[in-house]
ROSEGU-427970 format. One record per residue: residue number from 0; chain; residue in three letters; x, y, z of N, C-alpha, C in turn. Coordinates in steps of 0.001 Angstrom, whole numbers. Atoms other than C-alpha are relative to their C-alpha. Layout:
BEGIN
<NUM; 'A'; 'ALA'; <X; Y; Z>; <X; Y; Z>; <X; Y; Z>>;
...
//
This chain:
BEGIN
<0; 'A'; 'UNK'; <1342; 394; -466>; <7386; 17992; -8059>; <-928; 1679; -431>>;
<1; 'A'; 'UNK'; <1349; -882; 350>; <4024; 19527; -9298>; <-319; 689; 1265>>;
<2; 'A'; 'UNK'; <423; -755; -1187>; <3032; 22349; -7052>; <-1364; 269; -717>>;
<3; 'A'; 'UNK'; <1503; -135; 248>; <-911; 22125; -6757>; <-424; 746; 831>>;
<4; 'A'; 'UNK'; <579; -1322; -987>; <-2903; 25208; -5495>; <-1285; -900; -186>>;
<5; 'A'; 'UNK'; <1268; 387; -173>; <-5912; 24201; -4335>; <-973; 559; 1092>>;
<6; 'A'; 'UNK'; <926; -99; -975>; <-9190; 24753; -2478>; <-859; -946; 261>>;
<7; 'A'; 'UNK'; <976; 1173; -636>; <-11367; 22899; -428>; <-1265; 411; 180>>;
<8; 'A'; 'UNK'; <1556; 218; -571>; <-15025; 22208; -273>; <-368; -538; 1255>>;
<9; 'A'; 'UNK'; <190; 618; -1327>; <-16110; 21762; 3136>; <-1807; -172; 580>>;
<10; 'A'; 'UNK'; <1041; 472; -520>; <-19258; 20276; 4797>; <-417; 988; 847>>;
<11; 'A'; 'UNK'; <-45; -845; -1171>; <-21296; 22339; 7154>; <328; -190; 1193>>;
<12; 'A'; 'UNK'; <-698; 352; -1254>; <-19726; 20400; 9836>; <1474; 278; -108>>;
<13; 'A'; 'UNK'; <-1267; -422; 301>; <-16443; 21672; 8449>; <1074; -1125; -429>>;
<14; 'A'; 'UNK'; <-1213; 578; 492>; <-15146; 18669; 7061>; <319; 23; -1395>>;
<15; 'A'; 'UNK'; <-127; 242; 1466>; <-13280; 18093; 3809>; <-913; -344; -719>>;
<16; 'A'; 'UNK'; <934; 607; 846>; <-15514; 17098; 1109>; <653; -137; -1568>>;
<17; 'A'; 'UNK'; <-305; 329; 1453>; <-13926; 17940; -2197>; <1173; 866; -76>>;
<18; 'A'; 'UNK'; <-1086; -628; 160>; <-10979; 19667; -3717>; <-190; 814; -1562>>;
<19; 'A'; 'UNK'; <51; -1044; 1311>; <-11228; 22442; -6454>; <1483; 494; -345>>;
<20; 'A'; 'UNK'; <-925; -410; 645>; <-8251; 22904; -8913>; <149; 748; -1076>>;
<21; 'A'; 'UNK'; <149; -995; 1306>; <-7476; 25048; -12042>; <184; -1108; -1223>>;
<22; 'A'; 'UNK'; <88; 934; 1125>; <-8072; 23176; -15171>; <1442; -296; -275>>;
<23; 'A'; 'UNK'; <-1387; 414; 347>; <-4391; 23340; -16109>; <755; -1053; 679>>;
<24; 'A'; 'UNK'; <-800; 837; -1037>; <-3171; 21596; -13076>; <-528; -1498; -137>>;
<25; 'A'; 'UNK'; <404; 1392; 23>; <-5840; 18798; -13529>; <595; -358; -1319>>;
<26; 'A'; 'UNK'; <-445; 539; 1211>; <-4860; 18420; -17434>; <1647; -523; 288>>;
<27; 'A'; 'UNK'; <-1460; 529; -539>; <-983; 18187; -15911>; <-241; -1418; 371>>;
<28; 'A'; 'UNK'; <106; 1396; -489>; <-1961; 15275; -13924>; <-372; -1057; -300>>;
<29; 'A'; 'UNK'; <444; 1058; 897>; <-4077; 13636; -15962>; <959; -969; -1070>>;
<30; 'A'; 'UNK'; <-879; 265; 390>; <-1160; 13744; -18104>; <1089; -818; 260>>;
<31; 'A'; 'UNK'; <-1228; 755; -1118>; <1334; 12237; -15802>; <-846; -1392; 351>>;
<32; 'A'; 'UNK'; <608; 1384; -124>; <-1093; 9349; -14950>; <102; -575; -1098>>;
<33; 'A'; 'UNK'; <-160; 507; 1042>; <-1718; 8728; -18467>; <1528; -677; -263>>;
<34; 'A'; 'UNK'; <-1989; 368; 249>; <2434; 8444; -19030>; <227; -1000; 970>>;
<35; 'A'; 'UNK'; <-511; 903; -1106>; <2829; 6453; -15900>; <-420; -1118; -771>>;
<36; 'A'; 'UNK'; <600; 1237; 565>; <-90; 3895; -16913>; <983; -655; -1394>>;
<37; 'A'; 'UNK'; <-620; 316; 1235>; <1421; 3839; -20724>; <1223; -714; 387>>;
<38; 'A'; 'UNK'; <-1552; 471; -113>; <5231; 3198; -19467>; <-272; -1142; 959>>;
<39; 'A'; 'UNK'; <-381; 1404; -935>; <4287; 142; -16800>; <-815; -789; -1120>>;
<40; 'A'; 'UNK'; <314; 719; 972>; <2025; -1345; -19809>; <1224; -97; -722>>;
<41; 'A'; 'UNK'; <-1092; 293; 987>; <5194; -867; -21900>; <826; -1030; 617>>;
<42; 'A'; 'UNK'; <-1219; 901; -637>; <7414; -2738; -19403>; <-984; -1361; 29>>;
<43; 'A'; 'UNK'; <853; 1291; 118>; <4429; -5456; -19022>; <207; -789; -1241>>;
<44; 'A'; 'UNK'; <-455; 779; 1193>; <4845; -6575; -22724>; <1492; 294; -579>>;
<45; 'A'; 'UNK'; <-1114; -161; 273>; <8373; -5699; -23179>; <664; -1258; -939>>;
<46; 'A'; 'UNK'; <-699; 1127; 462>; <9431; -9416; -24034>; <-950; -712; -1055>>;
<47; 'A'; 'UNK'; <829; 981; 1063>; <6453; -10228; -26132>; <21; 119; -1446>>;
<48; 'A'; 'UNK'; <-447; -20; 994>; <6502; -10894; -29609>; <-321; 1214; -916>>;
<49; 'A'; 'UNK'; <399; -885; 801>; <6449; -8206; -32150>; <-454; -281; -1208>>;
<50; 'A'; 'UNK'; <776; 760; 1602>; <3974; -8542; -35457>; <593; 1188; -1001>>;
<51; 'A'; 'UNK'; <-339; -909; 1564>; <4763; -7061; -38966>; <-1253; 888; 9>>;
<52; 'A'; 'UNK'; <1237; -455; 142>; <2078; -4787; -39703>; <-1018; -829; -932>>;
<53; 'A'; 'UNK'; <534; 788; 855>; <889; -7137; -42463>; <-430; -1480; 1419>>;
<54; 'A'; 'UNK'; <703; 1140; -1131>; <425; -10082; -39438>; <-970; 845; 940>>;
<55; 'A'; 'UNK'; <996; -386; -1050>; <-1188; -7427; -37191>; <-1404; 331; -604>>;
<56; 'A'; 'UNK'; <1152; -242; 629>; <-3807; -6713; -39624>; <-771; -1062; -208>>;
<57; 'A'; 'UNK'; <686; 1850; 410>; <-4509; -10564; -40429>; <-696; -601; 1453>>;
<58; 'A'; 'UNK'; <581; 77; -1318>; <-4772; -10691; -36528>; <-1356; 894; 608>>;
<59; 'A'; 'UNK'; <1364; -818; -395>; <-7184; -8080; -36005>; <-1125; -287; -907>>;
<60; 'A'; 'UNK'; <1469; 555; 657>; <-9410; -9208; -38734>; <-493; -1050; 684>>;
<61; 'A'; 'UNK'; <767; 1348; -883>; <-9755; -12326; -36927>; <-798; 394; 1266>>;
<62; 'A'; 'UNK'; <796; -387; -789>; <-10843; -10266; -34104>; <-1120; 421; -503>>;
<63; 'A'; 'UNK'; <1105; -650; 602>; <-13259; -8414; -35838>; <-1098; -809; -241>>;
<64; 'A'; 'UNK'; <1019; 1066; 300>; <-14987; -11430; -36987>; <-642; -911; 874>>;
<65; 'A'; 'UNK'; <330; 1004; -1213>; <-15343; -13072; -33771>; <-1549; 504; 544>>;
//
């Protein structure tokens, strides 16, 4: 599990308002979320048709012209 060192920003009434984390931790969290999202997307399209490069280029050229 990713250990997160954090600092809290509090309001004058001492209620937590925000969290400060170091940039390395933020970038690692961002990478983990992106990888998770990509994995979920790959699962969703697993059974879909695969196009050859030529077919894909032809398909995408029709999208550009729309």
